[in-house]
C-alpha positions in Angstrom: 93.0 82.3 112.0 96.5 83.4 110.8 96.5 80.6 108.3 93.2 81.8 106.7 94.4 85.4 106.6 97.7 84.2 105.1 95.9 82.4 102.3 93.9 85.5 101.5 97.0 87.6 101.3 98.9 85.1 99.1 95.9 84.6 96.8 95.6 88.4 96.2 92.2 88.7 98.0 93.8 91.1 100.5 93.8 93.9 100.3 90.6 94.0 98.4 90.7 95.4 94.9 88.2 98.2 95.7 90.5 99.4 98.5 93.5 99.3 96.2 91.6 101.5 93.7 91.4 104.2 96.4 94.7 103.5 98.0 97.2 102.3 95.3 100.0 102.4 97.9 98.4 99.4 99.6 99.7 97.0 96.9 102.1 94.8 98.8 105.4 93.5 97.4 106.3 89.9 98.0 108.6 90.8 100.8 105.9 93.0 102.5 103.4 90.1 102.2 105.9 87.7 103.8 106.6 90.2 106.6 102.9 90.7 107.2 102.2 86.9 107.3 105.2 86.3 109.6 103.9 89.0 112.0 100.4 87.5 111.9 101.7 84.1 112.7 103.8 85.4 115.5 100.9 87.2 117.0 98.0 84.8 116.3 99.9 81.6 116.0 99.8 79.3 113.0 102.2 77.5 110.8 
């Protein structure tokens, strides 16, 4: 599961564009994406 979520984050599918329109602060930097993915993998497992 963490791998699928990571792919969506890296591809720009997450957070969804509609959400970003309402919450522009939700745009993640590269470092924030990496931290989020690392946390997901630590919690859910994955490579």
